[in-house]
C-alpha positions as CSV (number, residue, x, y, z in Angstrom):
1,M,-11.6,5.9,8.1
2,A,-9.7,3.1,9.9
3,A,-5.9,2.4,10.0
4,L,-5.0,-1.1,11.1
5,Q,-1.8,-2.9,12.2
6,P,0.1,-5.4,10.0
7,Q,-1.0,-9.0,10.0
8,F,-4.6,-8.0,9.2
9,D,-6.3,-10.0,6.5
10,V,-7.8,-8.3,3.4
11,K,-10.1,-10.5,1.3
12,L,-10.0,-9.0,-2.1
13,S,-12.1,-11.7,-3.8
14,D,-14.1,-14.8,-3.1
15,K,-13.6,-16.4,-6.5
16,P,-10.8,-17.1,-6.7
17,L,-10.2,-16.7,-3.0
18,T,-7.6,-13.9,-2.7
19,I,-6.4,-12.8,0.7
20,V,-3.4,-10.5,1.4
21,Q,-1.9,-9.0,4.5
22,P,-0.6,-5.5,3.6
23,D,2.0,-3.8,5.8
24,L,0.0,-0.6,6.1
25,L,-3.6,0.1,4.9
26,I,-6.3,2.7,5.1
27,I,-9.9,1.7,4.8
28,C,-12.4,4.5,4.4
29,D,-15.6,2.4,4.3
30,K,-16.1,0.9,7.7
31,N,-18.8,-1.4,6.2
32,K,-15.9,-3.4,4.7
33,L,-14.7,-4.4,8.2
34,D,-15.9,-7.3,10.3
35,N,-14.4,-9.0,13.3
36,K,-11.9,-10.9,11.2
37,R,-10.8,-8.8,8.2
38,C,-11.4,-6.3,5.6
39,N,-13.8,-7.6,2.9
40,G,-13.0,-5.7,-0.3
41,A,-10.2,-3.4,-1.4
42,P,-8.7,-0.8,1.0
43,D,-8.4,2.7,-0.3
44,F,-4.6,3.0,0.3
45,I,-1.9,0.4,0.8
46,I,1.8,0.6,1.5
47,E,4.0,-2.5,1.2
48,I,7.6,-2.6,2.5
49,V,9.6,-4.8,0.2
50,S,10.9,-8.0,1.7
51,P,14.5,-8.6,0.6
52,G,13.8,-12.3,0.2
53,N,10.9,-11.9,-2.2
54,P,10.6,-8.4,-3.9
55,S,8.6,-9.7,-6.8
56,D,5.7,-10.4,-4.4
57,D,5.2,-6.6,-3.9
58,Y,6.3,-5.4,-7.3
59,I,4.4,-8.0,-9.4
60,R,1.8,-10.1,-7.6
61,K,0.4,-7.6,-5.2
62,L,0.6,-4.8,-7.8
63,Y,-1.6,-7.0,-10.0
64,Y,-4.1,-7.9,-7.2
65,Y,-4.4,-4.3,-5.9
66,K,-5.0,-2.8,-9.3
67,K,-7.5,-5.5,-10.3
68,Y,-9.6,-5.5,-7.2
69,G,-9.9,-1.7,-6.8
70,V,-7.3,-0.3,-4.4
71,R,-7.1,3.4,-5.2
72,E,-3.4,4.0,-4.5
73,Y,-0.5,1.6,-3.8
74,W,3.0,2.5,-2.6
75,I,6.0,0.2,-2.6
76,V,8.7,1.2,-0.1
77,D,12.0,-0.4,-0.9
78,P,14.6,0.4,1.8
79,R,17.3,-1.6,0.1
80,R,17.1,0.4,-3.1
81,K,16.0,3.6,-1.2
82,I,13.1,4.3,-3.5
83,I,9.3,4.6,-3.1
84,T,7.3,3.5,-6.1
85,V,3.8,5.0,-6.2
86,N,0.9,3.6,-8.2
87,Y,-2.0,6.0,-8.8
88,F,-4.6,3.5,-9.9
89,E,-7.5,6.0,-10.1
90,R,-5.5,8.1,-12.6
91,D,-4.0,4.9,-14.3
92,I,-0.5,6.2,-13.5
93,L,1.9,3.4,-12.5
94,N,5.5,3.2,-11.2
95,V,6.2,6.8,-10.3
96,Q,9.5,6.6,-8.4
97,Y,10.5,9.0,-5.6
98,A,13.8,9.2,-3.7
99,F,13.7,7.6,-0.3
100,F,14.1,11.0,1.5
101,S,11.1,12.6,-0.3
102,T,7.9,14.1,1.0
103,I,5.1,12.5,-1.0
104,K,1.4,13.6,-1.3
105,V,-1.2,10.8,-0.9
106,S,-3.2,11.8,-3.9
107,I,-6.5,10.3,-2.8
108,Y,-6.6,12.8,0.1
109,K,-6.6,16.6,-0.1
110,D,-3.9,17.4,2.4
111,L,-2.1,14.2,3.5
112,Y,1.7,14.0,2.9
113,I,4.2,11.4,4.1
114,N,7.7,12.7,4.9
115,F,10.0,9.7,4.3
116,S,13.1,11.7,5.3
117,E,11.8,11.8,8.9
118,L,11.2,8.1,8.8
119,A,14.5,7.3,7.1
120,N,16.4,9.3,9.7
121,S,14.7,7.6,12.5
122,L,15.6,4.2,11.0
123,D,19.1,5.3,10.4
124,V,18.9,4.3,6.7
């Protein structure tokens, strides 16, 4: 398993060429990694909504991530104080949680993310 910093390219497809840069991602198959990028879908992605272009995360990236095989996709919206979770493996989309929730990452047995701790540290 590899966790990488933002500004890391993910090539989801060659035809048409589809490259994204998720805010946070987890890649379980190290064979997808080369010296430049991830080639193929990460297992888990979190995007933090940009105030200037929220449709990019809610529409365009949602479409790409579902189409190309991301297992789970979370959209963190600090302005609206919600987390929208998409469980693609179970075909469950747009489950919303309060910004101060503790949410289980469903593709892992015992991984939870406590957003209240993060929100408090950000003073949101």
